C-alpha positions in Angstrom: 7.3 -30.9 -26.0 8.1 -28.3 -22.7 9.7 -29.4 -19.7 6.5 -29.5 -17.7 4.8 -31.3 -20.5 7.3 -34.4 -20.6 6.8 -35.0 -17.0 3.3 -35.8 -17.6 3.2 -37.1 -21.0 6.7 -38.7 -21.8 6.1 -41.8 -20.7 4.1 -42.8 -23.4 4.2 -46.2 -24.7 1.2 -46.2 -27.3 -0.8 -48.4 -24.6 -3.4 -45.7 -24.5 -3.9 -45.9 -20.7 -3.9 -42.0 -19.1 -2.7 -43.4 -15.8 -0.7 -46.6 -16.6 -1.3 -50.0 -15.6 1.1 -51.8 -12.7 3.0 -54.9 -14.1 3.4 -56.4 -10.9 4.8 -59.6 -12.4 8.1 -61.6 -12.2 8.4 -63.0 -15.8 6.7 -62.6 -19.0 5.5 -65.3 -21.4 6.4 -65.2 -25.2 4.6 -66.8 -28.0 7.7 -68.7 -29.4 11.1 -69.9 -28.1 12.7 -67.9 -30.6 11.6 -64.9 -29.3 12.2 -65.5 -25.9 16.1 -66.2 -26.7 16.2 -62.9 -28.3 14.8 -61.0 -25.6 17.2 -62.4 -23.2 20.3 -61.2 -25.4 18.7 -57.4 -25.0 19.6 -55.4 -22.1 17.2 -54.0 -20.2 14.0 -55.4 -22.3 11.2 -54.3 -20.9 9.3 -57.8 -21.0 11.3 -60.5 -20.3 12.1 -60.9 -16.5 11.6 -58.1 -13.9 15.3 -58.4 -12.6 16.1 -57.4 -16.6 13.4 -54.7 -17.2 9.3 -54.4 -17.3 6.7 -51.7 -18.6 6.6 -49.8 -15.1 10.8 -49.2 -15.2 10.8 -48.3 -18.9 8.2 -45.8 -18.2 9.9 -43.7 -15.8 13.3 -44.5 -17.5 11.7 -42.3 -20.5 11.2 -39.7 -18.7 14.5 -39.2 -16.1 15.9 -39.5 -19.3 14.3 -36.7 -21.4 14.3 -34.3 -18.4 18.0 -34.7 -18.0 18.8 -34.4 -21.6 20.4 -38.0 -21.8 19.6 -41.0 -24.8 18.5 -43.4 -22.3 18.3 -44.0 -18.4 18.2 -47.4 -15.8 16.3 -47.3 -12.7 17.4 -49.2 -9.3 16.2 -50.0 -6.0 17.6 -47.3 -3.9 19.9 -44.8 -4.8 22.8 -46.3 -3.7 22.1 -48.7 -6.1 22.2 -47.0 -9.2 25.5 -45.6 -7.8 27.1 -48.6 -7.2 26.4 -50.1 -10.5 27.7 -47.2 -11.9 30.7 -47.1 -10.3 31.2 -50.8 -10.3 30.4 -50.9 -14.2 32.9 -48.1 -14.9 35.9 -49.0 -12.9 37.9 -51.9 -12.3 41.1 -53.5 -10.3 44.2 -51.3 -10.9 41.9 -48.2 -11.7 41.2 -44.9 -9.8 38.4 -42.4 -9.0 38.7 -39.1 -8.3 36.1 -37.7 -6.0 34.8 -34.7 -4.0 35.2 -35.0 0.2 32.0 -33.7 0.6 30.2 -35.9 -0.8 27.3 -38.3 0.4 28.5 -40.9 3.2 27.3 -44.3 1.5 28.9 -43.1 -1.5 32.1 -42.3 0.0 32.1 -45.6 1.8 31.7 -47.2 -1.5 34.7 -46.6 -2.6 36.6 -46.8 0.9 35.5 -49.6 2.6 33.9 -51.8 -1.0 36.2 -50.4 -3.9 39.6 -50.9 -2.0 39.1 -54.5 -1.4 38.9 -54.9 -5.3 42.2 -52.9 -6.3 40.7 -49.8 -7.0 42.1 -46.7 -5.0 40.3 -43.1 -4.6 41.3 -39.7 -3.8 39.3 -37.1 -2.5 39.4 -33.5 -3.4 37.7 -29.9 -2.2 34.5 -29.7 -4.6 35.6 -25.8 -4.7 39.2 -25.8 -6.1 39.0 -27.1 -9.8 43.1 -27.2 -9.7 42.7 -29.6 -6.6 40.7 -32.4 -9.4 43.8 -31.2 -11.6 46.3 -31.9 -9.3 45.0 -35.5 -8.5 44.1 -37.2 -11.4 46.5 -40.2 -12.4 47.3 -42.3 -15.9 44.9 -44.9 -14.2 41.9 -42.4 -13.3 38.6 -43.9 -14.9 35.9 -41.9 -13.1 35.7 -38.7 -11.5 32.8 -38.6 -8.9 30.7 -35.3 -8.0 27.6 -34.3 -5.8 26.7 -30.9 -6.3 25.4 -28.9 -4.3 26.9 -31.2 -1.7 25.1 -32.6 1.6 24.6 -31.1 4.4 26.7 -27.5 3.6 25.2 -27.4 -0.2 28.8 -26.6 -1.4 28.4 -26.5 -5.4 31.2 -27.6 -8.1 31.6 -26.5 -11.2 31.0 -28.8 -13.4 32.0 -27.6 -16.6 35.6 -26.3 -15.2 35.8 -30.2 -13.4 34.3 -31.7 -16.2 36.8 -30.8 -18.7 39.9 -31.9 -16.5 38.4 -35.3 -16.6 38.3 -35.6 -20.1 41.5 -34.6 -21.0 42.9 -37.1 -19.1 40.7 -39.8 -20.3 38.2 -40.0 -17.4 34.5 -40.2 -17.3 32.6 -38.2 -15.3 29.1 -38.7 -13.1 27.6 -36.3 -10.8 24.8 -37.1 -8.2 21.9 -34.5 -9.2 19.8 -35.5 -5.8 19.7 -32.3 -4.3 19.3 -29.7 -7.6 16.8 -32.0 -9.5 16.5 -31.8 -12.8 14.4 -28.5 -12.6 17.2 -26.8 -11.0 19.9 -28.1 -13.4 21.4 -30.5 -16.0 24.7 -31.9 -15.8 25.2 -33.2 -19.1 24.8 -30.0 -20.3 27.8 -29.0 -18.6 29.7 -32.2 -19.8 28.8 -34.6 -17.2 29.2 -38.4 -19.0 26.5 -39.8 -16.3 24.0 -38.2 -14.1 22.6 -39.9 -10.7 19.2 -39.3 -8.6 18.4 -41.2 -5.0 14.7 -40.5 -6.7 13.7 -41.9 -3.0 14.4 -37.6 -2.6 12.4 -35.0 -4.9 11.8 -37.2 -7.9 9.1 -39.3 -5.9 8.6 -36.6 -3.9 6.5 -38.0 -1.1 8.9 -40.0 1.3 7.0 -43.1 0.2 9.4 -45.2 -2.2 13.0 -46.1 -2.1 14.3 -45.3 -6.3 17.4 -44.7 -8.0 18.0 -43.1 -11.6 21.4 -43.4 -13.6 21.0 -41.2 -16.8 23.7 -41.3 -19.7 24.1 -42.3 -23.3 22.9 -45.4 -24.6 26.0 -47.4 -24.6 27.1 -45.9 -21.2 23.1 -47.0 -20.0 23.8 -50.8 -21.3 27.2 -50.8 -19.7 26.0 -50.1 -16.0 23.0 -52.5 -16.9 25.1 -55.3 -17.4 26.2 -54.7 -14.0 23.0 -53.7 -12.4 21.4 -56.7 -13.3 23.7 -59.1 -12.1 24.1 -57.2 -8.8 20.1 -57.4 -8.5 18.9 -53.7 -7.0 15.8 -54.1 -9.2 13.2 -51.6 -8.1 9.8 -53.7 -7.7 6.7 -52.3 -10.2 4.9 -50.5 -7.6 7.8 -48.4 -6.6 8.1 -47.5 -10.2 4.7 -46.7 -10.9 5.1 -44.6 -7.7 7.9 -43.1 -8.9 6.3 -41.9 -12.3 2.8 -40.4 -10.1 6.1 -38.2 -8.6 7.5 -37.0 -11.2 4.6 -35.4 -13.0 4.6 -32.8 -10.1 7.8 -32.2 -10.0 8.4 -28.8 -11.9 5.6 -27.6 -9.3 7.1 -29.3 -6.2 10.5 -28.0 -6.8 9.6 -24.0 -7.4 7.6 -24.3 -4.4 10.7 -25.7 -2.9 12.9 -23.4 -3.9 10.8 -20.5 -3.2 10.2 -21.8 0.5 13.8 -22.5 1.2 15.1 -19.0 -0.4 12.4 -17.3 1.6 13.4 -18.8 5.4 17.5 -18.9 4.1 17.1 -15.0 4.2 14.7 -15.5 7.2 17.4 -17.6 9.1 20.4 -15.1 8.0 18.9 -12.1 9.8 18.1 -13.9 12.8 20.0 -12.7 15.8 20.1 -16.5 17.3 21.6 -18.3 13.9 25.3 -17.3 12.9 25.2 -18.9 9.6 23.3 -20.0 6.5 24.8 -22.4 4.3 22.5 -22.0 1.1 23.5 -21.4 -2.6 21.0 -18.9 -3.3 22.3 -16.0 -1.1 24.6 -14.0 -2.1 27.0 -14.3 0.6 27.4 -17.9 0.0 31.0 -18.7 -1.4 29.8 -20.8 -4.3 26.7 -18.2 -5.0 28.6 -17.3 -8.5 29.2 -20.9 -9.5 25.6 -21.7 -9.0 24.4 -18.7 -10.4 26.2 -19.7 -13.8 24.7 -23.3 -13.6 21.9 -23.7 -12.0 17.9 -22.3 -12.6 16.9 -22.6 -8.7 18.7 -23.3 -5.5 16.8 -26.6 -4.1 15.0 -26.3 -1.0 17.5 -27.9 1.2 19.8 -25.5 3.3 22.1 -25.7 6.5 22.5 -23.3 9.6 24.4 -22.6 12.8 22.7 -21.0 15.5 24.5 -19.5 18.7 24.7 -22.3 21.1 25.7 -25.8 21.8 25.1 -29.4 20.4 22.7 -29.5 23.2 20.8 -25.9 21.9 20.4 -27.2 18.5 18.7 -30.2 20.3 16.0 -28.1 21.8 15.3 -26.0 18.6 14.8 -29.5 17.1 12.6 -30.4 20.1 10.5 -27.3 19.9 9.8 -27.5 16.2 5.7 -28.1 16.1 5.8 -28.3 11.9 9.1 -29.8 10.9 9.4 -33.2 11.6 12.6 -34.7 12.8 13.8 -36.9 10.4 16.3 -37.9 7.9 16.3 -37.8 4.2 14.7 -34.6 2.1 13.1 -33.7 -1.1 9.4 -34.6 0.3 6.6 -31.9 0.8 6.9 -32.1 4.5 9.7 -30.3 6.0 12.5 -32.3 7.6 15.6 -31.2 10.0 18.5 -33.1 11.4 21.6 -32.9 13.3 24.5 -34.0 11.2 27.0 -33.6 14.0 25.0 -36.4 15.8 24.8 -38.8 13.0 27.2 -38.4 10.3 31.1 -38.4 10.4 32.9 -35.4 9.5 30.5 -33.5 10.3 30.9 -31.7 13.7 30.3 -33.3 16.2 29.3 -31.5 19.0 28.5 -28.5 16.7 25.1 -26.5 16.1 24.7 -27.3 12.7 21.7 -28.3 11.7 20.4 -29.0 8.3 17.2 -28.4 7.0 15.1 -29.7 4.0 12.0 -27.6 3.3 9.0 -28.6 2.4 5.7 -27.2 0.6 3.8 -25.6 3.8 3.2 -22.1 3.7 5.8 -20.0 4.1 4.4 -18.0 6.7 3.7 -21.1 9.3 7.3 -22.1 8.5 8.8 -18.9 9.6 6.7 -18.6 12.8 7.2 -22.2 13.6 11.1 -21.4 13.8 10.6 -18.2 15.5 8.9 -20.1 18.1 11.6 -22.9 18.2 14.5 -20.0 18.3 13.1 -18.3 21.1 
């Protein structure tokens, strides 16, 4: 089946329901003791105990594994739940992780504040320089952790180049594909071993759930699941059902996100009050050539700087009428945030603004910014 068809029919489990039921139960009954014992020893068995798995989990996992080109997937209660289970499962005391310096703040804190307490070192490097990854590798490097495009400056990592470097040294590669989505990019096709998503964002698409997903080979997912089900970041059945609903329109939504963001990035680039736009779809973006080589579309997230102060940027936010002042990204509505006011290392006091472009009519969005930038 083609990509769009798999989004709609890829969950099929033979039960015959057009809209699957919600299995809102914590545990499942068995016909006999032997069957229950056998199920308890099977990773991810979907009808044993919901912390181990649930039919709603299995439906979503089938779809996401299919569209990412992986053998298997595992859902969790948040993107950080999926990232944490993956990193904890693939590292051990005395080990080492190489990560790009432009990475989600929660992921950075996991490595700097948590792994470090258990004897795992982390080295952070420039994502745009494959040689930096090569120089950071050690004999004990177990994992290379990437995010492309990155937040909030939309840097792009050369997945094939970095993957080759990691595998030559015996390390695994995990890629956070949240911002790109499977519509625009499939890291497994470029040599990654694990793909991670905050499904809260584009996969869910409606700003009404928290969820995470990891996709990999069956062997790696089984390995990650062993840590995940102990840690207990279990996705609720209803949230899994909402996620499946969101996935059905993923292709249509992301295509519109791509188109709107491209148009708005071009508008902002040419605006006299905007000094710089960060969007990999623009030809003047320093990573445009790499993005064009490994992405089919450039996504719905962009950042820009205005000709003015931190307070001027704040006034732009306050003057917007359609665009909400809120964190997160990937929903149907446009959201704007000021990185320097919230996140360390992103220009405290700068005029940088991050914009998650939604599905509104592009003319209305441009008119909103025209008013706000006056």
